[in-house]
N, C-alpha and C positions, 0 to 999 in steps of 0.2 A: 417659457414653459418650465415648470419645476420638474426635476429628474429625481428618480429614486434608484439608488444603487443598492441592490439586494445582494448582500454578501452570503456566500455559502462556504464552499471549500476553496476560498480564495482570500484568506485573511491577511492581506497586505495592501499597501498603498502604492508601492513601486511596481512598475511593469504590470499593472492590472488593467486589462483591456476594457472591461465594462466601466470601471471607475474613471478611467481616462476619457472615455466617450461621454459619460455623464457630465463631468466637470467642463468638458469642451462645449457641450450643448446648452447648458443652462444651470441655474441654481440647483444644488444637489443636496439631498438628504440620503442617509444610509439606513438600511434595515438589516437586522439579523433575527431569524426565527429560532427560538428555543423549542426543540421538538423531542422531548425525552421518550415519548411513546414510540416514535419512529426510530429513534436511535436504538432502543431496546429491540425492536423488531428486526433491525439490521445487525444485531449482535455486536454493536460498537462497544469497545472496551472502556471500562471506567478511566483507565489511564489516557485513552484517546480523547474522551469527552472532556476530561480535566485539561488536557493539552489545548483543545479547542477554546475552552473558556479562558485559560490563561492568555492565549494569543488574542482572544477577543478584547481583553483588558488592554493589552498593548496596542491593538488596532484602534481602540477608542482614543488613546492618547495621540496616536499619529493623525487620526482624523480631526482631532481638536486643533492641531496645528494648521490644518487646511480649512478650518471653519465649517466642517461638515458634521452636522449633528448625527449621532448614532442612536437609532430607535430600536429598542428591544421589544419584541412581541412574542407571545406564547402560542404555538400551534402544536398541540401534543402529537398529532400525526399529520402527515402531509395532506390528508383529506381535508383538513381545516385550512390549509394554506390559501386557497383561492379567496375565501371570504375574508380572512385576516388581512391579506395584501390589498384586497379591494377596499376594505374599510379604512385602512391607513391612507390609501391614495385619496380617498374623499376627504379625510380629516385634514390633510395637508395640501390639498389641491394639486396632486401629482398628475402630470399628463403623460409621462413616459417612464417605464420601468426598465432599467438596464441590468442584465445578468450575464454571467459567464456560463457557457455551456457546461452541463454535467452529463455523465453517461451512465447507462444502466436502466433497466426497465422502469423501476419506480421513479427515478429521477426524471426520465423522459415524460412519463405520464403526469407527474406533478406539474412540470412546466407547461405541458399542454393544457391541463385543466385551469391553471392560473391564467394563461394566455386567453383562453376562451372566456373566462369569467370577466376579465378586464375589458375584453373587446366589447362586451355587452354594454359597457359604460363609455365606450369610445377611448379607452386607455390602451396604449400599445405596449407590448413587452418585446424588447429587442435583445437578442442573445448574441454573444460574441465568442469567437474561438479564443481560448486562453490557456487551458491546461494541457494543450497538445501543440505540436508543431504544424500538423496538418489535420484539417477537418475530416472526420470519418466519412467515407464515400468519395473522397477526392483522390485516394490511392487505390486503384483497382487493377485486377488482372486483365489480360487481353480479352478474356471472355466476359468482363464486366462484373466480376464478383469480388468479394473481399479476399485479401490474401489469407491463406491458411498455413503458410510456411514462412517462418521468420526470416530466413536468409533472402527469400525473394522480396519480402516486404522491405527489408533493410536496403537492398539494392535500389529499390524504387525511391526510398527516402534519400539515399545518397544523390541520386540523379536530381531530385527536387532541390536538395540543399545546395547543390552546385549552382543552380540557377535562381533560387529564391530563398536565400538565407533569412529566417525570421529575425527581426531586430527587436531589441528592448525599447520600450517606450521611455520618453524623457520623464523626469520626476514631475508630478502634478503641481500646479500652482495653487496657492490658497485662494479661495473665493471670498467675497464679502460676507460678513457675519449675517446670518439669517435671523438671529434673535430667537432661535429655537433651542431649548436645552436638550442635551443628550441624556439618555437613560443610563443607569448604572448597570454594567454587565453582571450577571450572576457569577459568583465564584465557586459555587457547588450546587449539585442537584441531588435530591434525596435518592433517586433511583440509581445513582452512580457514586459509589463510595470513593472518597478522596484517596488517591494512592499515597503510599508513604513518601516522606520527604526525600529519602534516598533515591527513589525513582524519579521524582520531579526534578531533582538537581541534575540528573543526567541529561535532561531535555529542557534547557532554558527557553522561555517563550520570547517571541518578538522577532521582527525582521532584522534588527541589528545582530542579535545572537545567531540567526540563520545565516546572514551574510558573512559574519566572522568565521563561522564553521566552514562555509563554502570556500572562503578565501584561504583559510589555513589548509584545507584539504588540497585544493588545486595548486597551491604554492609548494607544499611540503610533502604531500603523499601521492599526488596524481602520477608522477613519473614512475613510481614503482607499483602502481595499482594492479597491473596485470600479474605481477609476480607475487604480490602479498595478499591479494583479496581472498584467497581460499584458505588462509591460515587464521583460525578464529582467535588464537592467542595474540596475534599481532594487530596493531591499529591500521589495518590495510584497507578498510572500507570508509566511505564518506560519512556514513550515519546521518545522511540528509533526508532519508525517506520519510520521517515524520513531518518534516517541513514541506516536502513536496505534496504529501497526502493532504495536509491541511491548507495548502496553497499559500504558505508563508513565504515560500520561494516559488518562482515560476521555472518551468523547464528551459525557457529562453535564457534566464539568468545563469542557469547551470551550464548550458551549452556555451555561452559566450565566455564564462569563466574558464572553461576548458580550452577554448580556442585561444584565449589570451596567453595560455601557458603551453601552446603547441603551434606557435607561429601561424595561427589562423587556420590550421588544417584540422579536419574532422575525420578523414578516412585514411590519413597517412601521417607520417611523423612519429611522435612518441607513442609506443605501443600502449602505455598506460592510459594516455588520454583517449586514444581510439577505443580501447576496451571499455572505458567508462561511458563514453558517448554511446557505444552500442548498448549499454545497460539502459540508458535513457530511451533508446529506440525500442528495447524490449517492453518498457513501460508503455510506450506509445502503441505498440503492436497489440497488447492485451486490451487496451481501451477501444481500439478499432474492432476487435473481436466482440466486445460487449454490444456494440452497435450493429455489427453485421450478423451476429448470431445471438439474439436476445435470450435464448433458452439458457445460456450459461449463467445469466444473472437470476435465474429462477430455479436454482438447485438441480439443473439438468446437465448431464455430460455433453460435451461437444460431440464426441463420437457416439452416435445414437445406439449402436449395437452393444455398447458397454452397459446399457441399462439392464441387460440380462445377467450381468456378473453376479455370482453367488457370494456376496459379501458375508462375512461371519458376524454374528451378533454376540459379542463377548464383552459385557460391561466391565467386568473386573480387569480384563487386559487393557481396555480403553482407559480406565481410570489410572492404572499403573503407568501407562504412556503419558497421560496428562500430567501426572505428578512427578515424573522423572524417576520411576521406580521399576524400570524394565529389566535391570541387570545388564544392560548394554551401555557401558560408560558414556560413549559419545552422544548417544540418544538422551540419556538422563541428564548429562551436563547441559545440553542444549535446551531441554525443556525447563530446567531450573533457571537458566539464564532468562528465558522468556517470562517466567513467573516473577522474577526479581526485578527485571529491567523494562519489561514491555517490548522487548526487541530481541531478535535472534539473528545471528550471523547467517548470511544468505546460503553459504555452502551447507550449513547445518539444517536450514529449512528443508533443503532437498533430502538430506540424510534421514531426518526424522519423519518426513512425509512418506518416503519410500519404505521405511521400516513399518509404519502403520498400515499402509495400503498393500504392501507386498508380503512382508514377513508375518504380520498379524492378519492380513487380508480383511481389514476393517474398512468400511466405506469411507472414501475420501471426504465426504461431506461432514463426517464427524470431526475430522482434523481441520477442515476449512473453518467450521464453526468455532472450534476451540481457539484457533489462531485469532480470528476476528474478535473474540471475547477478551483477548489478552494483549494484542498488538497495539502499540501506540501509533504505529504507522499502517494500521489496517486499511487496505484499499481493496475494494471489491474486485477490480480487474486483475491487479497483480496477484492478489491472494488466490483467487479462483484459478487464474492461469497457472500459477506455480503448483497448486495442488493437483490440478488435472494433468499437468505435465508429468508429475511424479507418479501419478496413479495410472498413467497410460490411457486416460480417457479423454484427453484434451487435444487441442490443435497443436500440430507439430510436436507431439508428446514423445517422450523417451519410449523406445520399443519395449514391450512388456517383458522381453527376455533379457533386457539389460537392467539388472538389479544391483544397486550399490550394496556392497558388503560393508556394514558399519564399522566393523573392526579394521578392515583394510583402509577405509576412509580415515579413521582415527589415527592409525599409524602413519598414514601418508601426510595428513594435514595438521596433526598435533604430535609430531614425533617424540618430543620430550615430555609430553603429558602436561604441559603448563595449563592449558585450558581445562583439562580434566581435574587437575588438582585444585583449581580455583573454585569450581562448582561442586566437586565431590570430595570434600575434606576427609571423608571416611576411607578414601583410597589414596590419600596423599603419601602414605608411607610405602607404597608399592614401587618397585623398580620400573623404569621405563619400558622394559620388555614385558611386564606383567599387567600394567595398569590399563591397557587397552582391552584386555580380555581376562578379567580376574576370575571368571567362571572356570576357565581352563587352568589357571594357575592355582586356585584355591582348592580345587578338588571337591570332595564330598562335603566338607564342613563350610565351605564358602568363606567370604570375608565378613567378619563381624560388623553388623550394622548396614550391610549392603545386600540387596536381594540377589538370588540366583537368577540367571537369564530366564525370561518368560518363555522363550522358544529356542529350539535348536536352529541356528541360522541356515544350515544346509537343508534340513528337512522342510523348513518353512518356505525356503526358496522353491523347492520342488512343488510344494503345495500351490504356490502362487502361479508357477508356470502351468501346472495342470489346469487351474481354474481358467486361465486365459486361453489355453489350447482348447478346452471344452467349449468355450464361448465361440472360438473360431470355427469349430466343427459343427456347431448346432445350426440347424436350418432356421432362418428368421421366421 
């Protein structure tokens, strides 16, 4: 029986659960659906779509070595997917479609509709656990619900890992040539402008590039990850998130790379390795939340009572935040890093998110949308989880009365202003003591070429606290 491997966010041949199952079961063809209308509806960034397409080219080369033809089909939205997949199955006499599970309301509905359409013709769709260590629903509280607190979820993960460590699959073997030509992957789409070469060079495509980056990080940087990860001017993070989001790397590959450099330990040993593995589990946690609480992937807050928060509608302030013109250097530097590179340091993602949702009191969904439209590593679960954490609307969120002071964060994590000077050249001449808060230093006339602060940090903090207190005092 011929198999169809339907690639989605799993653009690799190594340690790919569905591809391995397909090649083991019978002659295999591969499919990728180009869906620009759906990607636009999901606010996927041009840099992210470009990264997908570049990795798709690399995937086609890898599949050619396995004699697996890659077929490219167009389904503008996922509503068209059932018919497109069904027609391809009939065209090539496919009896079984293999996929790796994806999470989120739209993804789940798409796969269900495809499964139902294929079943009408006697074609089965089989899904595999691949982008997580544990299938959602397999880790539950004693009362049978999904975990809502990360520390409790992590503890359960540790217990499972001690008894059932997920292993990486062996490299797939080439099959006999099927005599079916591959399609040429598109290199650009009209709806998604090609990003500048400077951005593309930061994120080389392909499994080899991803594995090299993983190996370099785990060999050279993992040992000091815990100490350096919060300092944006230092190369202290893995910068593997785009490869995980596109499935060019699997979480199992990341876990085992960390274990190889920590004497096989995941919850003890080197603090840097343990800290990074915990970040992999945060990623897992938020994907389980998507499944257990589907409303969070439908623009709804996890904490239902925060639906009543009185967010401010201030388009000019929102635009200033988006463009890195708030007058708060650490916020502006981070936002300019995002615009230029398609990526932002994780500590700064929290800083800018809390500034928007607390100091400006602007709806977290505006920030979530802006991030998705610009992040090369945009991932629904992680992005939503991070924004709702910062906005105090999500699961296990920061308490509303704990607000980051961006100036204090800047002084603590960029003490010599290296990160600020890189992204804010108009402030490069300021002394270390002044660059973090030029509004206080410059006085009435400000710094030429740099805006005055949008808000007074102390007054805006009190405004946010009052808004949340009013929410708590109101009768539902």
